[in-house]
C-alpha positions as CSV (number, residue, x, y, z in Angstrom):
1,M,-19.8,16.9,-0.2
2,K,-22.4,16.1,2.5
3,V,-23.9,14.1,0.0
4,L,-20.8,12.1,-0.6
5,S,-20.1,11.6,3.2
6,D,-23.8,10.2,3.7
7,T,-23.3,8.0,0.7
8,F,-19.9,6.5,1.7
9,S,-20.5,6.6,5.5
10,S,-19.7,3.2,6.5
11,L,-16.5,3.6,4.8
12,K,-15.2,5.7,7.5
13,N,-14.9,2.3,9.2
14,K,-11.4,1.3,8.7
15,T,-11.9,-2.4,9.1
16,F,-15.1,-1.9,6.5
17,R,-12.7,0.2,4.3
18,I,-10.1,-2.6,4.4
19,Y,-12.6,-5.6,3.6
20,F,-14.5,-3.3,1.0
21,V,-11.3,-3.1,-1.3
22,G,-10.9,-7.0,-0.8
23,L,-14.4,-7.5,-1.4
24,F,-14.6,-5.4,-4.9
25,S,-11.5,-7.5,-5.9
26,S,-13.4,-11.3,-5.4
27,Y,-16.5,-9.6,-7.0
28,L,-14.5,-8.6,-9.9
29,G,-12.7,-11.8,-10.5
30,Y,-16.5,-13.5,-10.0
31,S,-17.5,-11.8,-13.0
32,I,-14.5,-12.2,-14.8
33,Q,-14.5,-16.0,-14.2
34,S,-18.5,-16.1,-15.1
35,T,-18.1,-14.7,-18.3
36,V,-15.1,-16.4,-19.6
37,L,-16.7,-20.0,-18.3
38,G,-19.6,-19.6,-20.6
39,W,-17.7,-18.6,-23.6
40,L,-15.0,-21.7,-23.1
41,A,-17.8,-24.3,-22.6
42,Y,-19.4,-23.2,-26.1
43,R,-16.1,-22.7,-27.6
44,L,-15.4,-26.4,-26.8
45,T,-18.6,-28.0,-27.8
46,G,-20.2,-25.4,-29.8
47,S,-24.0,-26.5,-27.9
48,S,-26.4,-24.6,-26.2
49,V,-27.5,-27.3,-24.2
50,L,-24.3,-28.0,-22.5
51,L,-23.9,-24.4,-22.0
52,G,-27.1,-24.4,-20.3
53,F,-25.9,-27.3,-17.9
54,V,-22.5,-25.3,-16.8
55,G,-24.7,-22.6,-15.5
56,F,-27.3,-24.9,-14.0
57,S,-24.3,-26.7,-11.9
58,I,-23.6,-23.5,-10.5
59,Q,-26.8,-22.6,-9.5
60,L,-27.8,-26.2,-8.4
61,P,-25.7,-26.0,-5.1
62,L,-27.1,-22.7,-3.9
63,L,-30.7,-24.2,-4.1
64,V,-29.9,-27.5,-2.8
65,L,-27.3,-26.8,-0.1
66,G,-27.9,-23.1,0.8
67,L,-29.9,-23.7,3.9
68,F,-26.8,-25.6,5.3
69,G,-24.7,-22.9,4.3
70,G,-26.7,-20.3,6.5
71,V,-26.7,-23.2,9.6
72,I,-23.1,-23.4,9.1
73,A,-22.4,-19.7,9.0
74,D,-24.6,-19.3,12.3
75,R,-22.1,-21.8,14.0
76,V,-18.6,-20.8,13.0
77,D,-16.2,-17.7,12.9
78,K,-17.3,-16.1,9.9
79,R,-13.7,-14.4,8.9
80,K,-12.2,-17.8,9.2
81,A,-15.0,-19.4,7.1
82,L,-14.5,-16.6,4.7
83,I,-11.1,-17.5,4.4
84,L,-11.7,-21.3,3.8
85,T,-13.9,-20.6,1.2
86,Q,-12.2,-18.1,-0.8
87,G,-9.1,-20.1,-0.7
88,L,-10.9,-23.2,-1.9
89,T,-12.5,-20.8,-4.7
90,A,-8.9,-19.4,-5.5
91,L,-7.9,-23.2,-5.9
92,Q,-10.8,-23.8,-8.3
93,A,-9.8,-20.9,-10.6
94,F,-6.5,-21.8,-10.4
95,L,-7.3,-25.2,-11.9
96,L,-9.1,-24.1,-14.3
97,G,-6.4,-21.8,-15.8
98,I,-4.0,-24.5,-15.6
99,L,-6.1,-26.9,-17.4
100,T,-7.0,-24.4,-20.2
101,I,-3.1,-23.2,-20.6
102,T,-2.1,-26.9,-21.1
103,G,-4.8,-27.3,-23.7
104,L,-6.0,-30.5,-20.9
105,I,-9.8,-28.9,-20.6
106,Q,-12.5,-31.0,-21.4
107,I,-16.1,-30.2,-20.8
108,W,-16.8,-32.7,-17.8
109,Q,-14.1,-31.1,-16.2
110,I,-15.8,-27.6,-16.8
111,L,-18.9,-29.0,-15.2
112,V,-17.2,-30.8,-12.1
113,L,-15.4,-27.7,-11.0
114,S,-18.4,-25.4,-11.8
115,L,-20.2,-27.9,-9.5
116,I,-17.5,-27.5,-6.9
117,W,-17.7,-23.5,-7.6
118,G,-21.5,-23.4,-6.9
119,T,-21.1,-25.8,-3.7
120,I,-18.5,-23.7,-2.3
121,T,-20.7,-20.6,-3.4
122,A,-23.5,-21.8,-1.4
123,F,-21.6,-21.5,2.1
124,T,-19.7,-18.4,0.9
125,I,-22.7,-16.0,0.2
126,P,-24.9,-16.2,3.6
127,T,-21.4,-16.1,5.5
128,R,-20.5,-13.0,3.7
129,H,-23.7,-11.5,4.0
130,S,-24.2,-11.5,7.6
131,F,-20.3,-11.1,8.0
132,T,-21.1,-7.4,7.1
133,F,-23.1,-7.0,10.5
134,D,-19.8,-8.3,12.2
135,L,-17.9,-5.3,10.7
136,V,-20.0,-2.2,11.1
137,G,-22.8,-3.1,13.3
138,K,-26.7,-1.8,12.9
139,K,-25.8,1.8,12.8
140,D,-23.9,1.4,9.8
141,L,-25.8,-1.8,8.2
142,S,-27.8,-0.1,5.7
143,N,-25.0,2.0,3.7
144,A,-22.5,-1.1,3.9
145,L,-25.0,-3.5,2.3
146,A,-25.8,-0.6,-0.3
147,L,-22.3,0.2,-1.0
148,N,-21.5,-3.5,-1.2
149,T,-24.1,-4.3,-3.9
150,S,-23.0,-1.2,-5.6
151,I,-19.4,-2.5,-6.3
152,S,-21.3,-5.6,-7.2
153,H,-23.0,-4.0,-10.1
154,I,-19.7,-2.3,-11.0
155,S,-17.9,-5.5,-11.4
156,R,-20.5,-6.6,-13.5
157,I,-19.8,-3.8,-15.9
158,L,-16.2,-4.0,-15.8
159,G,-15.7,-7.9,-15.8
160,P,-17.2,-8.7,-19.0
161,G,-15.1,-6.1,-20.6
162,I,-11.9,-7.2,-19.0
163,A,-12.6,-10.8,-20.1
164,G,-13.5,-10.0,-23.5
165,F,-9.9,-8.3,-23.9
166,M,-8.2,-11.2,-22.2
167,V,-9.9,-14.0,-24.3
168,G,-8.9,-11.8,-27.5
169,Y,-5.3,-11.2,-26.9
170,F,-4.4,-14.4,-24.3
171,S,-7.0,-16.8,-24.6
172,E,-9.3,-17.9,-21.7
173,G,-7.0,-19.8,-19.4
174,P,-5.0,-16.8,-17.8
175,C,-8.5,-15.3,-17.0
176,F,-9.1,-18.1,-14.6
177,L,-5.7,-17.3,-13.0
178,I,-6.5,-13.6,-12.7
179,N,-9.8,-14.6,-11.0
180,S,-7.7,-16.6,-8.5
181,I,-5.3,-13.9,-7.8
182,L,-7.9,-11.5,-7.2
183,V,-10.0,-13.7,-4.8
184,M,-6.6,-14.3,-3.0
185,M,-6.6,-10.9,-2.4
186,L,-9.4,-11.0,-0.3
187,V,-8.1,-13.8,1.6
188,F,-5.1,-11.7,2.2
189,V,-7.2,-8.9,3.6
190,L,-9.3,-11.1,5.8
191,F,-6.3,-12.3,7.4
192,K,-5.3,-8.5,8.2
193,I,-8.2,-7.6,9.7
194,N,-9.6,-8.3,13.5
195,V,-13.1,-8.9,13.9
196,K,-15.1,-9.4,17.2
197,S,-17.6,-12.3,15.8
198,T,-21.0,-11.9,16.9
199,H,-22.1,-15.8,16.4
200,R,-23.7,-17.6,19.4
201,E,-23.0,-21.4,18.8
202,E,-26.0,-24.0,19.0
203,K,-23.6,-27.3,18.7
204,H,-26.2,-28.9,21.1
205,L,-28.9,-28.7,18.2
206,P,-28.2,-31.2,15.2
207,I,-28.0,-29.5,12.2
208,L,-31.4,-30.3,10.8
209,Q,-33.2,-29.3,13.5
210,S,-30.8,-25.9,13.8
211,L,-32.0,-25.7,9.9
212,K,-35.5,-26.2,10.8
213,S,-35.5,-23.9,13.8
214,G,-34.2,-21.0,11.3
215,L,-37.4,-21.8,9.0
216,N,-40.0,-21.7,11.8
217,Y,-37.9,-18.0,13.0
218,A,-38.3,-17.0,9.5
219,W,-41.8,-17.9,8.9
220,K,-43.1,-16.7,12.4
221,N,-42.1,-13.2,12.2
222,S,-43.7,-10.9,9.9
223,F,-40.9,-8.7,9.4
224,L,-39.0,-11.7,7.9
225,R,-41.8,-13.9,6.0
226,Y,-43.4,-11.0,3.9
227,P,-40.0,-9.4,2.4
228,L,-39.2,-13.1,2.1
229,L,-42.1,-13.8,0.2
230,L,-42.0,-10.8,-1.9
231,L,-38.5,-11.7,-3.1
232,L,-39.4,-15.2,-3.8
233,M,-42.3,-13.9,-6.3
234,V,-40.2,-11.6,-8.0
235,S,-37.1,-13.9,-8.1
236,L,-38.7,-15.9,-10.6
237,V,-38.7,-13.4,-13.3
238,V,-35.6,-11.3,-12.1
239,M,-32.9,-13.2,-13.6
240,P,-34.7,-14.9,-16.5
241,T,-35.8,-11.4,-18.1
242,M,-32.1,-10.8,-18.7
243,V,-31.7,-14.2,-19.8
244,L,-34.1,-13.4,-22.4
245,M,-32.9,-10.2,-23.4
246,P,-31.1,-11.3,-26.8
247,I,-34.7,-12.8,-28.0
248,V,-36.0,-9.3,-27.2
249,V,-33.2,-7.8,-29.2
250,K,-33.9,-10.1,-32.3
251,K,-37.7,-10.2,-32.0
252,I,-38.6,-6.6,-31.3
253,F,-35.7,-4.2,-32.5
254,Q,-34.2,-6.5,-35.1
255,G,-30.8,-5.7,-33.4
256,D,-27.3,-7.4,-32.9
257,A,-24.8,-7.8,-29.8
258,Q,-24.2,-4.4,-29.8
259,T,-27.6,-3.7,-29.0
260,L,-28.0,-6.3,-26.7
261,G,-24.8,-4.5,-24.7
262,I,-26.5,-1.2,-24.8
263,L,-29.6,-2.7,-23.3
264,L,-27.8,-4.8,-20.6
265,S,-25.6,-1.8,-19.9
266,C,-28.7,0.2,-19.4
267,F,-29.9,-2.0,-17.1
268,G,-26.7,-2.6,-15.0
269,A,-26.1,1.2,-14.9
270,G,-29.9,1.5,-13.4
271,S,-29.0,-1.3,-10.8
272,L,-25.7,0.6,-9.8
273,V,-27.7,4.0,-9.4
274,G,-30.5,2.4,-7.0
275,S,-27.5,0.7,-4.8
276,L,-26.3,4.2,-4.7
277,F,-29.5,6.1,-3.9
278,L,-30.3,3.6,-1.1
279,A,-26.8,4.2,0.3
280,A,-27.1,7.9,0.0
281,R,-30.5,7.5,2.1
282,K,-30.4,9.6,5.0
283,E,-33.8,9.2,6.2
284,K,-34.3,5.5,7.3
285,K,-37.8,5.5,8.8
286,G,-40.3,4.2,6.1
287,L,-37.8,1.5,4.5
288,T,-40.6,-1.0,4.1
289,L,-42.8,1.6,1.9
290,T,-39.9,2.5,-0.4
291,I,-39.3,-1.1,-0.8
292,A,-43.0,-1.2,-2.1
293,I,-42.6,1.7,-4.2
294,A,-39.2,0.4,-5.7
295,G,-41.3,-2.8,-6.7
296,L,-43.7,-0.7,-8.4
297,I,-41.3,1.4,-10.1
298,Y,-39.7,-1.8,-11.3
299,G,-42.9,-3.8,-12.5
300,L,-44.6,-0.6,-14.0
301,S,-41.2,0.2,-16.3
302,L,-40.9,-3.5,-17.2
303,T,-44.5,-3.4,-18.2
304,A,-43.9,-0.1,-20.4
305,F,-40.9,-1.9,-21.9
306,A,-42.7,-4.6,-22.8
307,L,-44.9,-2.6,-24.9
308,S,-42.1,-0.5,-26.2
309,K,-41.3,-0.4,-29.9
310,N,-38.4,2.5,-29.6
311,L,-35.1,1.6,-28.7
312,F,-34.2,5.0,-26.6
313,L,-37.2,5.0,-24.7
314,S,-36.5,1.1,-24.0
315,C,-33.2,1.8,-22.8
316,F,-34.6,4.7,-20.3
317,L,-37.3,2.0,-18.9
318,L,-34.7,-0.5,-18.5
319,A,-32.5,1.8,-16.7
320,L,-35.6,2.6,-14.3
321,A,-36.1,-1.3,-14.2
322,G,-32.6,-1.8,-13.0
323,A,-32.7,0.9,-10.2
324,G,-36.0,-0.5,-8.8
325,M,-35.0,-3.7,-8.9
326,S,-31.7,-2.9,-7.1
327,Y,-33.3,-0.7,-4.6
328,Q,-35.8,-3.5,-3.3
329,A,-33.6,-6.3,-3.1
330,V,-31.0,-4.7,-1.0
331,G,-33.7,-2.6,0.8
332,I,-34.9,-6.5,1.4
333,N,-31.5,-7.3,2.8
334,I,-31.5,-4.3,5.3
335,T,-34.7,-5.2,6.2
336,L,-33.8,-8.6,7.3
337,Q,-30.4,-8.1,8.6
338,T,-31.9,-5.2,10.8
339,F,-34.4,-7.2,12.4
340,T,-32.7,-11.0,12.6
341,A,-31.3,-12.3,15.5
342,N,-27.6,-12.8,15.7
343,N,-27.6,-15.9,16.3
344,M,-29.9,-16.5,12.9
345,R,-28.6,-14.0,10.7
346,G,-26.6,-16.9,8.7
347,R,-30.0,-18.8,8.0
348,I,-32.1,-16.0,7.2
349,M,-29.1,-14.7,4.7
350,S,-29.3,-17.9,3.5
351,L,-33.2,-18.1,2.7
352,Y,-32.3,-14.5,0.9
353,M,-29.8,-15.9,-1.5
354,I,-32.2,-18.8,-2.3
355,T,-35.2,-17.0,-3.1
356,F,-33.3,-14.1,-4.7
357,V,-30.9,-16.4,-6.9
358,G,-31.4,-20.1,-6.3
359,L,-35.0,-19.9,-7.9
360,A,-33.3,-18.2,-11.1
361,P,-32.8,-21.6,-13.7
362,F,-36.5,-22.5,-13.0
363,G,-37.6,-19.0,-13.8
364,S,-35.5,-19.4,-17.0
365,I,-37.2,-22.8,-18.1
366,I,-40.7,-21.4,-17.4
367,L,-40.4,-18.2,-19.2
368,G,-38.6,-19.7,-21.8
369,K,-41.5,-21.9,-22.8
370,L,-43.9,-19.1,-22.3
371,A,-41.8,-17.0,-24.6
372,D,-42.1,-20.4,-27.4
373,V,-46.3,-20.1,-26.8
374,V,-47.2,-16.2,-26.6
375,G,-44.4,-14.5,-27.8
376,I,-41.4,-12.6,-26.3
377,A,-43.4,-9.1,-25.8
378,S,-46.3,-11.2,-24.3
379,T,-43.9,-12.9,-21.8
380,M,-42.0,-9.5,-20.6
381,L,-45.3,-8.2,-20.2
382,I,-46.7,-11.0,-18.1
383,C,-43.6,-10.4,-16.4
384,G,-43.9,-6.7,-16.0
385,I,-47.7,-7.4,-14.4
386,L,-46.3,-10.0,-11.9
387,I,-43.9,-7.7,-10.2
388,T,-46.1,-4.9,-10.0
389,L,-48.8,-7.3,-8.2
390,S,-46.2,-8.5,-6.0
391,A,-45.3,-4.9,-4.8
392,T,-48.9,-4.1,-4.6
393,W,-49.5,-7.4,-2.1
394,F,-46.4,-6.1,-0.4
395,F,-48.5,-2.3,0.4
396,S,-50.9,-4.5,2.2
397,K,-48.6,-6.0,4.5
398,I,-46.7,-3.2,5.5
399,S,-48.8,-2.5,8.7
400,L,-48.2,-6.1,9.8
401,I,-44.2,-5.7,9.3
402,K,-44.2,-2.9,11.4
403,I,-46.3,-4.2,14.5
404,S,-44.2,-7.3,14.2
405,A,-40.8,-5.1,13.8
406,Y,-41.9,-3.0,16.5
407,R,-42.3,-5.8,19.2
408,I,-38.8,-6.9,18.8
409,F,-37.8,-3.4,19.3
410,I,-39.3,-3.4,22.6
411,K,-38.3,-6.1,23.7
412,E,-34.4,-5.2,22.7
413,R,-35.1,-1.9,24.5
414,K,-35.9,-3.8,27.5
415,A,-33.1,-5.8,27.6
416,S,-30.9,-2.6,27.2
417,R,-29.7,-4.1,23.9
418,S,-31.4,-1.9,21.0
419,E,-29.3,-0.4,18.6
420,G,-31.4,1.8,16.4
421,I,-34.0,-0.5,15.1
422,E,-37.0,1.9,15.4
423,P,-36.1,4.5,13.2
424,I,-36.6,2.1,10.0
425,L,-40.4,1.2,10.7
């Protein structure tokens, strides 16, 4: 019982508990729509190229507009901003549903609405991540962020199954309408909760200057710079390795769609376990060290996976890799949010989003070309080695991160504003 209490400690906060339910609803809707959108695009066109363009239309705005989304998040009331962005997301899903049900949907409409969806998401993610701090403060921040990631992983497990069932029995249109309803549940929750915003406006600064100050802030502080650089190094291979998994299944295991589902489920289950382990972590001291260890587990597991020819062993190794990846990513998020000044939180979260998600399309292109040249097994091996080397590099920077973070702790303690930074050093 004590373990369960520690794992879900942030849910004792009534406001966060209500928001948590709404957030899960939104995540589930996102997973359902993501699954169905690709299926619909491929059914209409039969083109893998156009299918790729749909994914690129969603990802491109995250890279181009993500930093501006962080600037806006630092200037506005985050609760009201999320009400607006989630309302627009629900409207986008509703339009997709109506167009599909009426049979009017065309690929150009899917591309345009995907671009709109990605644009909205570019402003949603930095706001949503930084809003968690407004809800729980620094004391429960670590647990809350880990739990948020856990329900994200759960939604990725449930969403495709629900989407497949709905498409099989009702076609794609109702799936988009369901997403619209699920997103509106979060909007309803946001209207019901009352949160005191911690943002400090910088209206006297032009947007570009505010953006530049956020980049300078991230670069000059080691406790921000090195975790972001680590995430940047691994993000080029995190998502793309999952994209390449169908090739692994066909070339190495001579498997089918069922084999692919098993492998991806193992990775997803491992990711869920990794985030829950971090949520249950009572001892907060030494977080940077555990981030590095998680990176090593991720890299070494993926390296061994590239060499494995046994399906059962490969499933186990992918689960380990998923746990290491999830623990590392959430741990970095916690580190960034713990030490970031309140008026910079949105901009730092936008950098987190860009480094973790925004570069994935480029990684897919690079690794796809590499797989054509050296083969899929060698490509996965190179990915595992790169992740392992990145974690090793991060080990060498831990002392610098601690020194930089401790200076912030001393500064806040002198100002009588410390809220428990020191324990994670």
